C-alpha positions as CSV (number, residue, x, y, z in Angstrom):
1,M,-65.0,-2.4,-171.6
2,E,-63.9,1.1,-170.8
3,T,-65.4,4.1,-169.0
4,Q,-64.2,7.6,-169.7
5,L,-64.9,10.5,-167.5
6,N,-64.2,14.2,-167.9
7,R,-62.0,15.8,-165.3
8,H,-61.7,19.5,-164.6
9,I,-58.2,20.9,-165.0
10,I,-56.5,24.1,-164.2
11,T,-55.4,25.6,-167.5
12,K,-51.8,26.5,-167.8
13,I,-50.8,28.3,-171.0
14,L,-47.4,28.9,-172.5
15,L,-47.3,32.1,-174.5
16,L,-44.5,32.6,-177.0
17,E,-44.5,36.3,-178.0
18,D,-41.8,38.9,-178.3
19,D,-43.9,42.1,-178.5
20,M,-43.8,43.5,-174.9
21,S,-46.7,45.8,-175.4
22,L,-48.8,42.8,-176.4
23,I,-47.4,40.6,-173.7
24,D,-48.5,42.8,-170.9
25,G,-52.1,43.0,-172.1
26,L,-52.3,39.3,-172.9
27,E,-51.0,38.2,-169.5
28,Y,-53.3,40.5,-167.6
29,S,-56.4,39.5,-169.7
30,L,-55.7,35.8,-169.7
31,Q,-55.1,35.7,-166.0
32,K,-58.3,37.7,-165.4
33,N,-60.1,35.0,-167.3
34,G,-58.8,32.3,-165.0
35,F,-55.8,31.0,-167.0
36,E,-52.3,30.6,-165.7
37,V,-49.7,32.1,-168.1
38,E,-46.0,31.6,-168.6
39,T,-44.4,33.8,-171.2
40,V,-41.3,33.3,-173.3
41,R,-39.9,35.6,-176.0
42,T,-37.8,33.4,-178.2
43,V,-37.9,30.0,-179.9
44,Q,-34.9,29.0,-177.8
45,E,-36.6,29.8,-174.5
46,A,-39.7,27.9,-175.6
47,M,-37.7,24.8,-176.5
48,K,-36.0,24.9,-173.1
49,R,-39.3,25.3,-171.3
50,L,-41.2,22.5,-173.0
51,D,-40.9,18.9,-171.9
52,F,-40.9,17.2,-175.2
53,D,-41.4,13.8,-173.7
54,H,-44.9,14.7,-172.7
55,C,-45.4,18.5,-172.9
56,S,-47.3,17.9,-169.7
57,H,-46.4,21.2,-168.0
58,Y,-49.0,23.1,-170.2
59,N,-52.6,22.6,-171.3
60,L,-52.3,24.9,-174.3
61,L,-49.7,26.8,-176.3
62,I,-50.1,30.2,-177.9
63,L,-47.4,30.8,-180.5
64,D,-46.4,34.0,-182.4
65,V,-45.2,33.3,-185.9
66,T,-42.3,35.7,-186.3
67,L,-39.7,35.7,-183.5
68,P,-36.2,37.1,-183.2
69,D,-34.5,33.6,-183.6
70,G,-37.0,31.7,-185.7
71,T,-40.7,31.1,-186.0
72,G,-43.5,29.5,-184.0
73,F,-43.8,26.9,-186.8
74,E,-40.6,25.3,-185.5
75,V,-41.9,25.0,-182.0
76,C,-45.2,23.6,-183.2
77,E,-43.6,21.0,-185.4
78,K,-41.3,20.0,-182.6
79,V,-44.2,19.6,-180.1
80,R,-46.2,17.6,-182.6
81,E,-43.3,15.1,-183.0
82,H,-43.9,14.2,-179.3
83,D,-47.4,15.1,-178.3
84,R,-50.5,15.0,-180.5
85,Q,-53.0,16.2,-177.9
86,I,-51.9,19.6,-176.6
87,P,-53.9,22.4,-178.3
88,I,-51.9,25.0,-180.2
89,I,-53.1,28.5,-181.3
90,F,-51.0,30.7,-183.6
91,L,-51.0,34.5,-183.4
92,T,-50.4,35.9,-186.9
93,A,-49.7,39.4,-188.0
94,S,-51.7,38.8,-191.2
95,D,-54.3,36.4,-192.4
96,E,-52.4,35.6,-195.6
97,E,-53.4,32.2,-196.8
98,V,-49.8,31.0,-197.0
99,N,-49.3,31.7,-193.2
100,V,-52.6,30.1,-192.3
101,I,-51.8,26.9,-194.3
102,R,-48.3,26.7,-192.9
103,G,-49.6,27.0,-189.4
104,L,-52.2,24.3,-189.8
105,D,-49.8,22.0,-191.7
106,S,-47.3,22.3,-188.9
107,G,-50.0,20.9,-186.5
108,A,-51.8,24.0,-185.1
109,D,-55.4,23.7,-184.1
110,D,-56.4,27.3,-184.7
111,Y,-55.0,30.8,-185.5
112,I,-56.1,34.3,-184.7
113,T,-55.0,37.4,-186.6
114,K,-53.6,40.5,-184.9
115,P,-55.1,42.8,-183.8
116,F,-57.7,40.7,-182.1
117,K,-60.2,41.0,-179.2
118,I,-59.3,39.2,-176.0
119,G,-62.8,37.8,-175.7
120,E,-62.4,36.1,-179.1
121,L,-59.1,34.6,-178.1
122,C,-60.5,33.3,-174.8
123,S,-63.5,31.8,-176.6
124,R,-61.1,30.0,-179.0
125,I,-59.1,28.7,-176.0
126,R,-62.1,27.3,-174.2
127,A,-63.5,25.7,-177.4
128,L,-60.2,23.9,-177.9
129,L,-60.0,22.8,-174.3
130,R,-63.5,21.4,-174.4
131,R,-62.4,19.2,-177.3
132,T,-59.1,18.1,-175.8
133,Q,-59.7,18.2,-172.1
134,S,-58.1,15.8,-169.8
135,S,-60.0,12.6,-168.9
136,M,-60.0,9.6,-166.7
137,Q,-60.5,6.1,-168.1
138,I,-61.5,3.0,-166.2
139,Q,-60.4,-0.1,-168.1
140,H,-62.6,-2.7,-166.5
141,L,-61.1,-5.8,-168.2
142,A,-57.6,-4.8,-167.0
143,S,-58.9,-3.6,-163.6
144,R,-57.0,-0.3,-163.9
145,V,-57.6,3.4,-164.0
146,I,-55.7,5.8,-166.3
147,L,-55.6,9.5,-165.5
148,D,-53.9,12.0,-167.9
149,G,-52.3,9.1,-169.7
150,N,-50.8,7.6,-166.5
151,V,-51.9,4.5,-164.6
152,I,-53.2,5.4,-161.1
153,E,-51.9,3.0,-158.4
154,L,-55.1,1.9,-156.6
155,T,-55.6,-0.8,-154.0
156,K,-58.2,-3.5,-154.8
157,S,-60.7,-1.8,-152.4
158,E,-60.1,1.7,-153.8
159,Y,-60.6,0.4,-157.3
160,R,-63.9,-1.4,-156.3
161,L,-65.1,1.7,-154.5
162,L,-64.4,3.9,-157.6
163,T,-66.1,1.5,-160.0
164,L,-69.1,1.1,-157.7
165,L,-69.6,4.9,-157.5
166,V,-69.0,5.4,-161.3
167,R,-71.6,2.7,-162.1
168,N,-74.1,4.7,-160.1
169,A,-72.9,8.2,-161.3
170,G,-75.3,10.9,-160.3
171,K,-76.9,8.7,-157.6
172,T,-76.2,8.6,-153.9
173,V,-74.7,5.3,-152.8
174,T,-75.3,4.7,-149.1
175,R,-72.5,3.8,-146.8
176,D,-74.2,0.4,-146.0
177,I,-74.3,-0.5,-149.7
178,I,-70.6,0.4,-150.1
179,L,-69.6,-1.5,-147.0
180,N,-71.4,-4.6,-148.1
181,E,-70.0,-4.4,-151.6
182,L,-66.4,-4.0,-150.4
183,W,-66.7,-6.6,-147.7
184,D,-68.5,-9.2,-149.8
185,S,-66.2,-9.0,-152.8
186,A,-62.9,-8.6,-151.0
187,G,-63.5,-11.0,-148.2
188,D,-62.2,-8.5,-145.7
189,F,-64.1,-6.7,-143.0
190,V,-64.5,-3.0,-143.7
191,D,-65.9,-0.7,-141.1
192,D,-67.1,2.9,-141.3
193,N,-63.8,4.5,-140.3
194,T,-61.9,2.4,-142.9
195,L,-64.4,3.5,-145.6
196,S,-63.6,7.1,-144.7
197,V,-59.9,6.4,-145.2
198,Y,-60.6,4.8,-148.6
199,V,-62.6,7.8,-149.7
200,R,-59.9,10.3,-148.5
201,R,-57.1,8.3,-150.3
202,L,-59.2,8.0,-153.5
203,R,-59.8,11.7,-153.6
204,E,-56.1,12.3,-153.3
205,K,-55.6,10.3,-156.4
206,V,-58.4,11.4,-158.7
207,E,-59.4,14.9,-157.6
208,V,-57.5,18.1,-158.7
209,N,-58.2,19.6,-155.2
210,P,-59.0,16.8,-152.7
211,S,-60.1,19.3,-150.1
212,E,-62.7,20.6,-152.5
213,P,-63.8,17.5,-154.5
214,E,-65.7,17.9,-157.7
215,H,-66.4,14.3,-158.4
216,L,-66.4,12.1,-155.2
217,I,-69.0,14.0,-153.3
218,T,-70.0,13.3,-149.7
219,V,-73.8,13.3,-149.1
220,R,-73.9,13.9,-145.4
221,G,-75.9,11.4,-143.4
222,F,-76.3,9.0,-146.4
223,G,-73.1,8.2,-148.3
224,Y,-71.3,9.3,-151.5
225,R,-72.1,10.3,-155.0
226,W,-69.9,10.4,-158.1
227,E,-70.4,13.5,-160.4
228,A,-68.9,12.8,-163.8
């Protein structure tokens, strides 16, 4: 049995483009729309910047086709050899069928033809991210939690706290119920202060910003609620 939960992520984009006039406008517009952008101008720079073991530094790639030292197709193919998940959008100077087919065959998820409206590009980006967004999985039979492909190291009590809240997602679970659950199952005494420590540590492991939690929510005077 496995539970999968959506998790909000900060979108970091790698832009591969050599046209400076286009770069300035793209960087400004993408950042204004809430994306973090890193720009490279050659295939060689892109290859150096990417971590081909996981490509984990970025949430999405935007690749120009024609570059001074090669093509975006080369980068796309190299990424796909190591990572099947990261979304890739091609920027093409034309919508000739041969370029579109080559881009999709190399593993791209979408393409957009120059000139284009920034609103359309942002819509394409968000659509791809919705389909491939990061997730947290609770593997109940193995008693483990996987976040972004990595196993999270949880204590037995942290794991039981997380699964209790997830089973009741959207509902407030009182502190008394949580304390009884943790005490009865683990055989160890858990007081109110210890529970607060568990909650803080759990947030540090599953929240993007533990000081502003989006999932493990405190309901003051009552307990906690998990928002999926």
